[in-house]
mmCIF file of the N, C-alpha and C atoms, coordinates in Angstrom:
data_MODEL
# 
_entry.id   MODEL 
# 
loop_
_atom_site.group_PDB 
_atom_site.id 
_atom_site.type_symbol 
_atom_site.label_atom_id 
_atom_site.label_alt_id 
_atom_site.label_comp_id 
_atom_site.label_asym_id 
_atom_site.label_entity_id 
_atom_site.label_seq_id 
_atom_site.pdbx_PDB_ins_code 
_atom_site.Cartn_x 
_atom_site.Cartn_y 
_atom_site.Cartn_z 
_atom_site.occupancy 
_atom_site.B_iso_or_equiv 
_atom_site.pdbx_formal_charge 
_atom_site.auth_seq_id 
_atom_site.auth_comp_id 
_atom_site.auth_asym_id 
_atom_site.auth_atom_id 
_atom_site.pdbx_PDB_model_num 
ATOM 1   N N  . MET A 1 1  ? 0.683  -1.109  0.082  1.00 0.00 ? 1  MET A N  1 
ATOM 2   C CA . MET A 1 1  ? -0.067 -0.160  0.004  1.00 0.00 ? 1  MET A CA 1 
ATOM 3   C C  . MET A 1 1  ? 0.965  1.132   -0.106 1.00 0.00 ? 1  MET A C  1 
ATOM 4   N N  . ARG A 1 2  ? 0.378  2.249   -0.678 1.00 0.00 ? 2  ARG A N  1 
ATOM 5   C CA . ARG A 1 2  ? 0.878  3.594   -0.801 1.00 0.00 ? 2  ARG A CA 1 
ATOM 6   C C  . ARG A 1 2  ? 0.134  4.552   -0.872 1.00 0.00 ? 2  ARG A C  1 
ATOM 7   N N  . ALA A 1 3  ? 0.259  5.695   0.012  1.00 0.00 ? 3  ALA A N  1 
ATOM 8   C CA . ALA A 1 3  ? -0.531 6.700   0.269  1.00 0.00 ? 3  ALA A CA 1 
ATOM 9   C C  . ALA A 1 3  ? 0.108  7.954   0.583  1.00 0.00 ? 3  ALA A C  1 
ATOM 10  N N  . LYS A 1 4  ? -0.339 9.204   0.265  1.00 0.00 ? 4  LYS A N  1 
ATOM 11  C CA . LYS A 1 4  ? 0.154  10.394  0.649  1.00 0.00 ? 4  LYS A CA 1 
ATOM 12  C C  . LYS A 1 4  ? -1.244 11.215  1.302  1.00 0.00 ? 4  LYS A C  1 
ATOM 13  N N  . ALA A 1 5  ? -0.930 11.560  2.422  1.00 0.00 ? 5  ALA A N  1 
ATOM 14  C CA . ALA A 1 5  ? -1.833 12.155  3.320  1.00 0.00 ? 5  ALA A CA 1 
ATOM 15  C C  . ALA A 1 5  ? -1.322 13.616  3.475  1.00 0.00 ? 5  ALA A C  1 
ATOM 16  N N  . ILE A 1 6  ? -2.165 14.562  2.985  1.00 0.00 ? 6  ILE A N  1 
ATOM 17  C CA . ILE A 1 6  ? -2.101 15.979  3.352  1.00 0.00 ? 6  ILE A CA 1 
ATOM 18  C C  . ILE A 1 6  ? -2.482 16.315  4.719  1.00 0.00 ? 6  ILE A C  1 
ATOM 19  N N  . LEU A 1 7  ? -1.904 16.980  5.622  1.00 0.00 ? 7  LEU A N  1 
ATOM 20  C CA . LEU A 1 7  ? -2.180 17.239  7.087  1.00 0.00 ? 7  LEU A CA 1 
ATOM 21  C C  . LEU A 1 7  ? -2.684 18.678  7.072  1.00 0.00 ? 7  LEU A C  1 
ATOM 22  N N  . ALA A 1 8  ? -3.385 18.953  8.196  1.00 0.00 ? 8  ALA A N  1 
ATOM 23  C CA . ALA A 1 8  ? -3.850 20.070  8.592  1.00 0.00 ? 8  ALA A CA 1 
ATOM 24  C C  . ALA A 1 8  ? -2.864 21.231  8.530  1.00 0.00 ? 8  ALA A C  1 
ATOM 25  N N  . ASP A 1 9  ? -1.635 21.212  8.990  1.00 0.00 ? 9  ASP A N  1 
ATOM 26  C CA . ASP A 1 9  ? -0.802 22.160  8.631  1.00 0.00 ? 9  ASP A CA 1 
ATOM 27  C C  . ASP A 1 9  ? -0.079 22.477  7.282  1.00 0.00 ? 9  ASP A C  1 
ATOM 28  N N  . GLY A 1 10 ? -0.537 21.729  6.419  1.00 0.00 ? 10 GLY A N  1 
ATOM 29  C CA . GLY A 1 10 ? 0.180  21.645  5.049  1.00 0.00 ? 10 GLY A CA 1 
ATOM 30  C C  . GLY A 1 10 ? 1.226  21.000  4.679  1.00 0.00 ? 10 GLY A C  1 
ATOM 31  N N  . SER A 1 11 ? 1.729  20.212  5.816  1.00 0.00 ? 11 SER A N  1 
ATOM 32  C CA . SER A 1 11 ? 2.802  19.087  5.616  1.00 0.00 ? 11 SER A CA 1 
ATOM 33  C C  . SER A 1 11 ? 2.166  17.859  5.394  1.00 0.00 ? 11 SER A C  1 
ATOM 34  N N  . ASN A 1 12 ? 2.912  16.775  4.739  1.00 0.00 ? 12 ASN A N  1 
ATOM 35  C CA . ASN A 1 12 ? 2.215  15.589  4.447  1.00 0.00 ? 12 ASN A CA 1 
ATOM 36  C C  . ASN A 1 12 ? 2.829  14.580  4.822  1.00 0.00 ? 12 ASN A C  1 
ATOM 37  N N  . LEU A 1 13 ? 2.313  13.229  4.885  1.00 0.00 ? 13 LEU A N  1 
ATOM 38  C CA . LEU A 1 13 ? 2.712  11.862  5.257  1.00 0.00 ? 13 LEU A CA 1 
ATOM 39  C C  . LEU A 1 13 ? 2.606  11.188  4.254  1.00 0.00 ? 13 LEU A C  1 
ATOM 40  N N  . ARG A 1 14 ? 3.825  10.427  3.635  1.00 0.00 ? 14 ARG A N  1 
ATOM 41  C CA . ARG A 1 14 ? 4.310  9.451   2.989  1.00 0.00 ? 14 ARG A CA 1 
ATOM 42  C C  . ARG A 1 14 ? 4.104  8.275   3.665  1.00 0.00 ? 14 ARG A C  1 
ATOM 43  N N  . ILE A 1 15 ? 3.159  7.255   3.242  1.00 0.00 ? 15 ILE A N  1 
ATOM 44  C CA . ILE A 1 15 ? 2.788  6.170   3.880  1.00 0.00 ? 15 ILE A CA 1 
ATOM 45  C C  . ILE A 1 15 ? 3.284  4.833   2.701  1.00 0.00 ? 15 ILE A C  1 
ATOM 46  N N  . SER A 1 16 ? 3.808  3.874   3.003  1.00 0.00 ? 16 SER A N  1 
ATOM 47  C CA . SER A 1 16 ? 4.278  2.732   2.434  1.00 0.00 ? 16 SER A CA 1 
ATOM 48  C C  . SER A 1 16 ? 4.185  1.482   3.344  1.00 0.00 ? 16 SER A C  1 
ATOM 49  N N  . GLU A 1 17 ? 3.556  0.433   2.970  1.00 0.00 ? 17 GLU A N  1 
ATOM 50  C CA . GLU A 1 17 ? 3.353  -0.535  3.748  1.00 0.00 ? 17 GLU A CA 1 
ATOM 51  C C  . GLU A 1 17 ? 3.362  -1.997  3.038  1.00 0.00 ? 17 GLU A C  1 
ATOM 52  N N  . VAL A 1 18 ? 4.171  -2.963  3.217  1.00 0.00 ? 18 VAL A N  1 
ATOM 53  C CA . VAL A 1 18 ? 3.967  -4.394  2.672  1.00 0.00 ? 18 VAL A CA 1 
ATOM 54  C C  . VAL A 1 18 ? 3.457  -5.224  3.682  1.00 0.00 ? 18 VAL A C  1 
ATOM 55  N N  . TRP A 1 19 ? 2.271  -5.862  3.161  1.00 0.00 ? 19 TRP A N  1 
ATOM 56  C CA . TRP A 1 19 ? 1.603  -6.769  4.206  1.00 0.00 ? 19 TRP A CA 1 
ATOM 57  C C  . TRP A 1 19 ? 1.923  -8.188  3.618  1.00 0.00 ? 19 TRP A C  1 
ATOM 58  N N  . ILE A 1 20 ? 2.156  -9.165  4.134  1.00 0.00 ? 20 ILE A N  1 
ATOM 59  C CA . ILE A 1 20 ? 2.181  -10.573 3.706  1.00 0.00 ? 20 ILE A CA 1 
ATOM 60  C C  . ILE A 1 20 ? 1.650  -11.355 4.816  1.00 0.00 ? 20 ILE A C  1 
ATOM 61  N N  . ASP A 1 21 ? 0.581  -12.284 4.203  1.00 0.00 ? 21 ASP A N  1 
ATOM 62  C CA . ASP A 1 21 ? -0.109 -13.195 5.054  1.00 0.00 ? 21 ASP A CA 1 
ATOM 63  C C  . ASP A 1 21 ? -0.735 -12.527 6.342  1.00 0.00 ? 21 ASP A C  1 
ATOM 64  N N  . GLY A 1 22 ? -1.168 -11.164 6.173  1.00 0.00 ? 22 GLY A N  1 
ATOM 65  C CA . GLY A 1 22 ? -1.848 -10.541 7.457  1.00 0.00 ? 22 GLY A CA 1 
ATOM 66  C C  . GLY A 1 22 ? -0.764 -9.886  8.554  1.00 0.00 ? 22 GLY A C  1 
ATOM 67  N N  . HIS A 1 23 ? 0.469  -9.915  8.007  1.00 0.00 ? 23 HIS A N  1 
ATOM 68  C CA . HIS A 1 23 ? 1.578  -9.521  8.751  1.00 0.00 ? 23 HIS A CA 1 
ATOM 69  C C  . HIS A 1 23 ? 2.410  -8.306  8.186  1.00 0.00 ? 23 HIS A C  1 
ATOM 70  N N  . LEU A 1 24 ? 2.412  -7.187  9.036  1.00 0.00 ? 24 LEU A N  1 
ATOM 71  C CA . LEU A 1 24 ? 3.063  -6.067  8.274  1.00 0.00 ? 24 LEU A CA 1 
ATOM 72  C C  . LEU A 1 24 ? 4.616  -6.110  8.302  1.00 0.00 ? 24 LEU A C  1 
ATOM 73  N N  . ARG A 1 25 ? 5.088  -6.414  7.143  1.00 0.00 ? 25 ARG A N  1 
ATOM 74  C CA . ARG A 1 25 ? 6.482  -6.959  6.923  1.00 0.00 ? 25 ARG A CA 1 
ATOM 75  C C  . ARG A 1 25 ? 7.672  -5.822  6.638  1.00 0.00 ? 25 ARG A C  1 
ATOM 76  N N  . ARG A 1 26 ? 6.991  -4.726  5.888  1.00 0.00 ? 26 ARG A N  1 
ATOM 77  C CA . ARG A 1 26 ? 7.877  -3.816  5.641  1.00 0.00 ? 26 ARG A CA 1 
ATOM 78  C C  . ARG A 1 26 ? 7.062  -2.153  5.684  1.00 0.00 ? 26 ARG A C  1 
ATOM 79  N N  . TYR A 1 27 ? 7.477  -1.266  6.231  1.00 0.00 ? 27 TYR A N  1 
ATOM 80  C CA . TYR A 1 27 ? 7.014  0.072   6.300  1.00 0.00 ? 27 TYR A CA 1 
ATOM 81  C C  . TYR A 1 27 ? 7.959  1.114   6.361  1.00 0.00 ? 27 TYR A C  1 
ATOM 82  N N  . ALA A 1 28 ? 7.363  2.261   5.866  1.00 0.00 ? 28 ALA A N  1 
ATOM 83  C CA . ALA A 1 28 ? 8.160  3.463   5.839  1.00 0.00 ? 28 ALA A CA 1 
ATOM 84  C C  . ALA A 1 28 ? 7.039  4.527   5.847  1.00 0.00 ? 28 ALA A C  1 
ATOM 85  N N  . TYR A 1 29 ? 7.133  5.465   6.881  1.00 0.00 ? 29 TYR A N  1 
ATOM 86  C CA . TYR A 1 29 ? 6.400  6.722   6.827  1.00 0.00 ? 29 TYR A CA 1 
ATOM 87  C C  . TYR A 1 29 ? 7.289  7.830   7.111  1.00 0.00 ? 29 TYR A C  1 
ATOM 88  N N  . TYR A 1 30 ? 7.127  8.835   6.131  1.00 0.00 ? 30 TYR A N  1 
ATOM 89  C CA . TYR A 1 30 ? 7.880  9.865   6.078  1.00 0.00 ? 30 TYR A CA 1 
ATOM 90  C C  . TYR A 1 30 ? 7.077  11.330  6.094  1.00 0.00 ? 30 TYR A C  1 
ATOM 91  N N  . TRP A 1 31 ? 7.263  11.893  7.031  1.00 0.00 ? 31 TRP A N  1 
ATOM 92  C CA . TRP A 1 31 ? 6.423  13.331  7.511  1.00 0.00 ? 31 TRP A CA 1 
ATOM 93  C C  . TRP A 1 31 ? 7.460  14.309  6.760  1.00 0.00 ? 31 TRP A C  1 
ATOM 94  N N  . LEU A 1 32 ? 6.708  15.102  5.867  1.00 0.00 ? 32 LEU A N  1 
ATOM 95  C CA . LEU A 1 32 ? 7.514  16.150  5.181  1.00 0.00 ? 32 LEU A CA 1 
ATOM 96  C C  . LEU A 1 32 ? 6.784  17.295  5.340  1.00 0.00 ? 32 LEU A C  1 
ATOM 97  N N  . ASP A 1 33 ? 7.652  18.400  5.135  1.00 0.00 ? 33 ASP A N  1 
ATOM 98  C CA . ASP A 1 33 ? 7.014  19.806  5.333  1.00 0.00 ? 33 ASP A CA 1 
ATOM 99  C C  . ASP A 1 33 ? 6.396  20.262  3.911  1.00 0.00 ? 33 ASP A C  1 
ATOM 100 N N  . GLU A 1 34 ? 5.901  21.686  3.928  1.00 0.00 ? 34 GLU A N  1 
ATOM 101 C CA . GLU A 1 34 ? 5.171  21.928  2.676  1.00 0.00 ? 34 GLU A CA 1 
ATOM 102 C C  . GLU A 1 34 ? 6.062  22.045  1.394  1.00 0.00 ? 34 GLU A C  1 
ATOM 103 N N  . GLN A 1 35 ? 7.283  22.099  1.645  1.00 0.00 ? 35 GLN A N  1 
ATOM 104 C CA . GLN A 1 35 ? 8.390  22.195  0.250  1.00 0.00 ? 35 GLN A CA 1 
ATOM 105 C C  . GLN A 1 35 ? 9.019  20.796  0.226  1.00 0.00 ? 35 GLN A C  1 
ATOM 106 N N  . ASP A 1 36 ? 8.272  19.845  1.008  1.00 0.00 ? 36 ASP A N  1 
ATOM 107 C CA . ASP A 1 36 ? 8.763  18.377  0.766  1.00 0.00 ? 36 ASP A CA 1 
ATOM 108 C C  . ASP A 1 36 ? 10.121 18.047  1.493  1.00 0.00 ? 36 ASP A C  1 
ATOM 109 N N  . ALA A 1 37 ? 10.418 18.802  2.472  1.00 0.00 ? 37 ALA A N  1 
ATOM 110 C CA . ALA A 1 37 ? 11.674 18.577  3.281  1.00 0.00 ? 37 ALA A CA 1 
ATOM 111 C C  . ALA A 1 37 ? 11.411 17.533  4.164  1.00 0.00 ? 37 ALA A C  1 
ATOM 112 N N  . LEU A 1 38 ? 12.358 16.796  4.517  1.00 0.00 ? 38 LEU A N  1 
ATOM 113 C CA . LEU A 1 38 ? 12.058 15.709  5.619  1.00 0.00 ? 38 LEU A CA 1 
ATOM 114 C C  . LEU A 1 38 ? 11.898 16.275  7.035  1.00 0.00 ? 38 LEU A C  1 
ATOM 115 N N  . ILE A 1 39 ? 10.920 16.153  7.765  1.00 0.00 ? 39 ILE A N  1 
ATOM 116 C CA . ILE A 1 39 ? 10.736 16.573  9.124  1.00 0.00 ? 39 ILE A CA 1 
ATOM 117 C C  . ILE A 1 39 ? 11.369 15.188  10.027 1.00 0.00 ? 39 ILE A C  1 
ATOM 118 N N  . CYS A 1 40 ? 10.618 14.104  9.644  1.00 0.00 ? 40 CYS A N  1 
ATOM 119 C CA . CYS A 1 40 ? 11.003 12.948  10.372 1.00 0.00 ? 40 CYS A CA 1 
ATOM 120 C C  . CYS A 1 40 ? 10.502 11.644  9.581  1.00 0.00 ? 40 CYS A C  1 
ATOM 121 N N  . GLY A 1 41 ? 11.279 10.622  9.656  1.00 0.00 ? 41 GLY A N  1 
ATOM 122 C CA . GLY A 1 41 ? 10.918 9.601   8.797  1.00 0.00 ? 41 GLY A CA 1 
ATOM 123 C C  . GLY A 1 41 ? 11.117 8.165   9.642  1.00 0.00 ? 41 GLY A C  1 
ATOM 124 N N  . TRP A 1 42 ? 10.177 7.188   9.687  1.00 0.00 ? 42 TRP A N  1 
ATOM 125 C CA . TRP A 1 42 ? 10.545 5.893   10.498 1.00 0.00 ? 42 TRP A CA 1 
ATOM 126 C C  . TRP A 1 42 ? 10.240 4.829   9.296  1.00 0.00 ? 42 TRP A C  1 
ATOM 127 N N  . ASP A 1 43 ? 11.285 3.832   9.587  1.00 0.00 ? 43 ASP A N  1 
ATOM 128 C CA . ASP A 1 43 ? 11.234 2.689   8.589  1.00 0.00 ? 43 ASP A CA 1 
ATOM 129 C C  . ASP A 1 43 ? 11.739 1.591   9.069  1.00 0.00 ? 43 ASP A C  1 
ATOM 130 N N  . ASN A 1 44 ? 11.748 0.096   8.625  1.00 0.00 ? 44 ASN A N  1 
ATOM 131 C CA . ASN A 1 44 ? 12.334 -0.850  9.151  1.00 0.00 ? 44 ASN A CA 1 
ATOM 132 C C  . ASN A 1 44 ? 13.198 -1.569  8.141  1.00 0.00 ? 44 ASN A C  1 
ATOM 133 N N  . ALA A 1 45 ? 13.726 -0.565  7.112  1.00 0.00 ? 45 ALA A N  1 
ATOM 134 C CA . ALA A 1 45 ? 14.585 -1.111  6.211  1.00 0.00 ? 45 ALA A CA 1 
ATOM 135 C C  . ALA A 1 45 ? 15.876 -1.780  7.039  1.00 0.00 ? 45 ALA A C  1 
ATOM 136 N N  . PRO A 1 46 ? 16.323 -3.019  6.569  1.00 0.00 ? 46 PRO A N  1 
ATOM 137 C CA . PRO A 1 46 ? 17.523 -3.529  7.395  1.00 0.00 ? 46 PRO A CA 1 
ATOM 138 C C  . PRO A 1 46 ? 18.800 -3.081  7.439  1.00 0.00 ? 46 PRO A C  1 
ATOM 139 N N  . HIS A 1 47 ? 18.966 -1.674  6.831  1.00 0.00 ? 47 HIS A N  1 
ATOM 140 C CA . HIS A 1 47 ? 20.646 -1.314  6.308  1.00 0.00 ? 47 HIS A CA 1 
ATOM 141 C C  . HIS A 1 47 ? 21.151 -0.580  7.478  1.00 0.00 ? 47 HIS A C  1 
ATOM 142 N N  . HIS A 1 48 ? 20.607 -0.616  8.838  1.00 0.00 ? 48 HIS A N  1 
ATOM 143 C CA . HIS A 1 48 ? 21.235 0.123   9.938  1.00 0.00 ? 48 HIS A CA 1 
ATOM 144 C C  . HIS A 1 48 ? 21.561 -0.944  11.163 1.00 0.00 ? 48 HIS A C  1 
ATOM 145 N N  . PRO A 1 49 ? 22.391 -1.834  10.960 1.00 0.00 ? 49 PRO A N  1 
ATOM 146 C CA . PRO A 1 49 ? 22.505 -2.612  12.187 1.00 0.00 ? 49 PRO A CA 1 
ATOM 147 C C  . PRO A 1 49 ? 22.903 -2.144  13.432 1.00 0.00 ? 49 PRO A C  1 
ATOM 148 N N  . GLU A 1 50 ? 23.559 -0.972  13.164 1.00 0.00 ? 50 GLU A N  1 
ATOM 149 C CA . GLU A 1 50 ? 24.327 -0.485  14.325 1.00 0.00 ? 50 GLU A CA 1 
ATOM 150 C C  . GLU A 1 50 ? 23.098 0.405   15.264 1.00 0.00 ? 50 GLU A C  1 
ATOM 151 N N  . ILE A 1 51 ? 21.982 0.209   14.794 1.00 0.00 ? 51 ILE A N  1 
ATOM 152 C CA . ILE A 1 51 ? 20.512 1.015   15.630 1.00 0.00 ? 51 ILE A CA 1 
ATOM 153 C C  . ILE A 1 51 ? 20.392 -0.025  16.801 1.00 0.00 ? 51 ILE A C  1 
ATOM 154 N N  . SER A 1 52 ? 20.052 0.565   17.716 1.00 0.00 ? 52 SER A N  1 
ATOM 155 C CA . SER A 1 52 ? 19.699 -0.699  19.140 1.00 0.00 ? 52 SER A CA 1 
ATOM 156 C C  . SER A 1 52 ? 18.463 -1.207  18.893 1.00 0.00 ? 52 SER A C  1 
ATOM 157 N N  . THR A 1 53 ? 17.528 -0.520  17.948 1.00 0.00 ? 53 THR A N  1 
ATOM 158 C CA . THR A 1 53 ? 16.071 -1.011  17.838 1.00 0.00 ? 53 THR A CA 1 
ATOM 159 C C  . THR A 1 53 ? 16.007 -1.620  16.298 1.00 0.00 ? 53 THR A C  1 
ATOM 160 N N  . HIS A 1 54 ? 17.148 -1.944  15.784 1.00 0.00 ? 54 HIS A N  1 
ATOM 161 C CA . HIS A 1 54 ? 17.313 -2.746  14.193 1.00 0.00 ? 54 HIS A CA 1 
ATOM 162 C C  . HIS A 1 54 ? 16.249 -3.624  14.015 1.00 0.00 ? 54 HIS A C  1 
ATOM 163 N N  . PRO A 1 55 ? 15.467 -3.943  12.972 1.00 0.00 ? 55 PRO A N  1 
ATOM 164 C CA . PRO A 1 55 ? 15.582 -2.743  11.986 1.00 0.00 ? 55 PRO A CA 1 
ATOM 165 C C  . PRO A 1 55 ? 14.895 -1.363  12.133 1.00 0.00 ? 55 PRO A C  1 
ATOM 166 N N  . HIS A 1 56 ? 14.120 -1.145  13.049 1.00 0.00 ? 56 HIS A N  1 
ATOM 167 C CA . HIS A 1 56 ? 13.336 -0.103  13.110 1.00 0.00 ? 56 HIS A CA 1 
ATOM 168 C C  . HIS A 1 56 ? 14.257 1.008   13.667 1.00 0.00 ? 56 HIS A C  1 
ATOM 169 N N  . HIS A 1 57 ? 14.107 1.957   13.010 1.00 0.00 ? 57 HIS A N  1 
ATOM 170 C CA . HIS A 1 57 ? 14.769 3.409   13.081 1.00 0.00 ? 57 HIS A CA 1 
ATOM 171 C C  . HIS A 1 57 ? 14.004 4.537   12.611 1.00 0.00 ? 57 HIS A C  1 
ATOM 172 N N  . LYS A 1 58 ? 14.694 5.646   12.839 1.00 0.00 ? 58 LYS A N  1 
ATOM 173 C CA . LYS A 1 58 ? 13.722 7.037   12.572 1.00 0.00 ? 58 LYS A CA 1 
ATOM 174 C C  . LYS A 1 58 ? 15.054 7.927   11.917 1.00 0.00 ? 58 LYS A C  1 
ATOM 175 N N  . HIS A 1 59 ? 14.616 8.790   10.842 1.00 0.00 ? 59 HIS A N  1 
ATOM 176 C CA . HIS A 1 59 ? 15.462 9.672   10.230 1.00 0.00 ? 59 HIS A CA 1 
ATOM 177 C C  . HIS A 1 59 ? 15.122 11.186  10.803 1.00 0.00 ? 59 HIS A C  1 
ATOM 178 N N  . LEU A 1 60 ? 16.132 11.811  11.206 1.00 0.00 ? 60 LEU A N  1 
ATOM 179 C CA . LEU A 1 60 ? 15.932 13.240  11.512 1.00 0.00 ? 60 LEU A CA 1 
ATOM 180 C C  . LEU A 1 60 ? 16.643 14.135  10.882 1.00 0.00 ? 60 LEU A C  1 
ATOM 181 N N  . GLY A 1 61 ? 16.485 14.461  9.529  1.00 0.00 ? 61 GLY A N  1 
ATOM 182 C CA . GLY A 1 61 ? 17.609 14.857  8.649  1.00 0.00 ? 61 GLY A CA 1 
ATOM 183 C C  . GLY A 1 61 ? 18.673 13.946  8.525  1.00 0.00 ? 61 GLY A C  1 
ATOM 184 N N  . GLU A 1 62 ? 19.784 14.288  8.562  1.00 0.00 ? 62 GLU A N  1 
ATOM 185 C CA . GLU A 1 62 ? 20.779 13.202  8.272  1.00 0.00 ? 62 GLU A CA 1 
ATOM 186 C C  . GLU A 1 62 ? 21.232 12.310  9.439  1.00 0.00 ? 62 GLU A C  1 
ATOM 187 N N  . GLN A 1 63 ? 20.566 12.630  10.698 1.00 0.00 ? 63 GLN A N  1 
ATOM 188 C CA . GLN A 1 63 ? 20.715 11.843  11.838 1.00 0.00 ? 63 GLN A CA 1 
ATOM 189 C C  . GLN A 1 63 ? 19.983 10.446  11.753 1.00 0.00 ? 63 GLN A C  1 
ATOM 190 N N  . LEU A 1 64 ? 20.238 9.488   12.372 1.00 0.00 ? 64 LEU A N  1 
ATOM 191 C CA . LEU A 1 64 ? 19.499 8.071   12.650 1.00 0.00 ? 64 LEU A CA 1 
ATOM 192 C C  . LEU A 1 64 ? 19.323 8.059   13.947 1.00 0.00 ? 64 LEU A C  1 
ATOM 193 N N  . GLU A 1 65 ? 18.270 7.640   14.373 1.00 0.00 ? 65 GLU A N  1 
ATOM 194 C CA . GLU A 1 65 ? 18.020 7.304   15.933 1.00 0.00 ? 65 GLU A CA 1 
ATOM 195 C C  . GLU A 1 65 ? 17.455 5.912   15.958 1.00 0.00 ? 65 GLU A C  1 
ATOM 196 N N  . SER A 1 66 ? 17.386 5.410   17.054 1.00 0.00 ? 66 SER A N  1 
ATOM 197 C CA . SER A 1 66 ? 16.466 4.147   17.304 1.00 0.00 ? 66 SER A CA 1 
ATOM 198 C C  . SER A 1 66 ? 14.997 4.645   17.593 1.00 0.00 ? 66 SER A C  1 
ATOM 199 N N  . SER A 1 67 ? 14.235 3.682   17.255 1.00 0.00 ? 67 SER A N  1 
ATOM 200 C CA . SER A 1 67 ? 12.469 3.980   17.255 1.00 0.00 ? 67 SER A CA 1 
ATOM 201 C C  . SER A 1 67 ? 11.763 2.909   17.767 1.00 0.00 ? 67 SER A C  1 
ATOM 202 N N  . GLU A 1 68 ? 10.909 3.444   18.618 1.00 0.00 ? 68 GLU A N  1 
ATOM 203 C CA . GLU A 1 68 ? 9.818  2.430   18.898 1.00 0.00 ? 68 GLU A CA 1 
ATOM 204 C C  . GLU A 1 68 ? 8.497  2.456   18.156 1.00 0.00 ? 68 GLU A C  1 
ATOM 205 N N  . VAL A 1 69 ? 8.526  3.199   17.130 1.00 0.00 ? 69 VAL A N  1 
ATOM 206 C CA . VAL A 1 69 ? 7.234  3.554   16.295 1.00 0.00 ? 69 VAL A CA 1 
ATOM 207 C C  . VAL A 1 69 ? 7.401  2.358   15.320 1.00 0.00 ? 69 VAL A C  1 
ATOM 208 N N  . HIS A 1 70 ? 6.606  1.453   15.228 1.00 0.00 ? 70 HIS A N  1 
ATOM 209 C CA . HIS A 1 70 ? 6.475  0.530   14.369 1.00 0.00 ? 70 HIS A CA 1 
ATOM 210 C C  . HIS A 1 70 ? 5.238  0.312   13.657 1.00 0.00 ? 70 HIS A C  1 
ATOM 211 N N  . SER A 1 71 ? 4.254  1.264   13.457 1.00 0.00 ? 71 SER A N  1 
ATOM 212 C CA . SER A 1 71 ? 3.015  1.092   13.042 1.00 0.00 ? 71 SER A CA 1 
ATOM 213 C C  . SER A 1 71 ? 2.721  2.558   12.476 1.00 0.00 ? 71 SER A C  1 
ATOM 214 N N  . LEU A 1 72 ? 1.744  2.479   11.785 1.00 0.00 ? 72 LEU A N  1 
ATOM 215 C CA . LEU A 1 72 ? 0.794  3.813   11.092 1.00 0.00 ? 72 LEU A CA 1 
ATOM 216 C C  . LEU A 1 72 ? 0.194  4.213   12.390 1.00 0.00 ? 72 LEU A C  1 
ATOM 217 N N  . ALA A 1 73 ? -0.535 3.415   13.009 1.00 0.00 ? 73 ALA A N  1 
ATOM 218 C CA . ALA A 1 73 ? -1.204 4.112   14.213 1.00 0.00 ? 73 ALA A CA 1 
ATOM 219 C C  . ALA A 1 73 ? -0.326 5.118   15.340 1.00 0.00 ? 73 ALA A C  1 
ATOM 220 N N  . ASN A 1 74 ? 1.078  4.541   15.401 1.00 0.00 ? 74 ASN A N  1 
ATOM 221 C CA . ASN A 1 74 ? 1.913  5.053   16.260 1.00 0.00 ? 74 ASN A CA 1 
ATOM 222 C C  . ASN A 1 74 ? 2.287  6.406   15.567 1.00 0.00 ? 74 ASN A C  1 
ATOM 223 N N  . VAL A 1 75 ? 2.455  6.430   14.374 1.00 0.00 ? 75 VAL A N  1 
ATOM 224 C CA . VAL A 1 75 ? 2.812  7.750   13.625 1.00 0.00 ? 75 VAL A CA 1 
ATOM 225 C C  . VAL A 1 75 ? 1.602  8.831   13.706 1.00 0.00 ? 75 VAL A C  1 
ATOM 226 N N  . LEU A 1 76 ? 0.468  8.319   13.572 1.00 0.00 ? 76 LEU A N  1 
ATOM 227 C CA . LEU A 1 76 ? -0.671 9.050   13.643 1.00 0.00 ? 76 LEU A CA 1 
ATOM 228 C C  . LEU A 1 76 ? -1.031 9.827   15.065 1.00 0.00 ? 76 LEU A C  1 
ATOM 229 N N  . GLN A 1 77 ? -0.696 8.921   16.055 1.00 0.00 ? 77 GLN A N  1 
ATOM 230 C CA . GLN A 1 77 ? -0.821 9.749   17.388 1.00 0.00 ? 77 GLN A CA 1 
ATOM 231 C C  . GLN A 1 77 ? 0.288  10.624  17.667 1.00 0.00 ? 77 GLN A C  1 
ATOM 232 N N  . LEU A 1 78 ? 1.428  10.341  17.096 1.00 0.00 ? 78 LEU A N  1 
ATOM 233 C CA . LEU A 1 78 ? 2.444  11.338  17.344 1.00 0.00 ? 78 LEU A CA 1 
ATOM 234 C C  . LEU A 1 78 ? 2.232  12.642  16.682 1.00 0.00 ? 78 LEU A C  1 
ATOM 235 N N  . LEU A 1 79 ? 1.770  12.540  15.333 1.00 0.00 ? 79 LEU A N  1 
ATOM 236 C CA . LEU A 1 79 ? 1.252  13.808  14.618 1.00 0.00 ? 79 LEU A CA 1 
ATOM 237 C C  . LEU A 1 79 ? 0.120  14.536  15.296 1.00 0.00 ? 79 LEU A C  1 
ATOM 238 N N  . LYS A 1 80 ? -0.534 13.633  15.584 1.00 0.00 ? 80 LYS A N  1 
ATOM 239 C CA . LYS A 1 80 ? -1.922 14.381  16.287 1.00 0.00 ? 80 LYS A CA 1 
ATOM 240 C C  . LYS A 1 80 ? -1.304 15.243  17.413 1.00 0.00 ? 80 LYS A C  1 
ATOM 241 N N  . ASN A 1 81 ? -0.410 15.006  18.198 1.00 0.00 ? 81 ASN A N  1 
ATOM 242 C CA . ASN A 1 81 ? 0.060  15.600  19.178 1.00 0.00 ? 81 ASN A CA 1 
ATOM 243 C C  . ASN A 1 81 ? 0.794  16.701  18.875 1.00 0.00 ? 81 ASN A C  1 
ATOM 244 N N  . ARG A 1 82 ? 1.379  16.718  17.614 1.00 0.00 ? 82 ARG A N  1 
ATOM 245 C CA . ARG A 1 82 ? 2.377  17.737  17.165 1.00 0.00 ? 82 ARG A CA 1 
ATOM 246 C C  . ARG A 1 82 ? 1.607  18.770  16.304 1.00 0.00 ? 82 ARG A C  1 
ATOM 247 N N  . ILE A 1 83 ? 0.611  18.362  15.722 1.00 0.00 ? 83 ILE A N  1 
ATOM 248 C CA . ILE A 1 83 ? -0.019 19.371  14.619 1.00 0.00 ? 83 ILE A CA 1 
ATOM 249 C C  . ILE A 1 83 ? -1.367 20.047  15.149 1.00 0.00 ? 83 ILE A C  1 
ATOM 250 N N  . THR A 1 84 ? -1.398 21.228  14.978 1.00 0.00 ? 84 THR A N  1 
ATOM 251 C CA . THR A 1 84 ? -2.583 21.980  15.487 1.00 0.00 ? 84 THR A CA 1 
ATOM 252 C C  . THR A 1 84 ? -3.164 22.583  14.065 1.00 0.00 ? 84 THR A C  1 
ATOM 253 N N  . PRO A 1 85 ? -4.286 22.526  13.822 1.00 0.00 ? 85 PRO A N  1 
ATOM 254 C CA . PRO A 1 85 ? -4.849 23.072  12.531 1.00 0.00 ? 85 PRO A CA 1 
ATOM 255 C C  . PRO A 1 85 ? -5.012 24.745  12.603 1.00 0.00 ? 85 PRO A C  1 
# 
């Protein structure tokens, strides 16, 4: 599944999920500002084994961090708390 949601503040959320046999196998959620610059991105691509929550991690600009966010519901809750119309 791929989707783009335009948020109340003009930013957008790019959503990508791969489900196999009812299980979420791959995800990427990228929150971008009005000019499509990255605010924060969460994904489980297995290319950062040094991250403590591997393969789950988040991108903050050029910086990588561990992440407890593993679902679209988690991301939507975070955005709900940060965005005011």
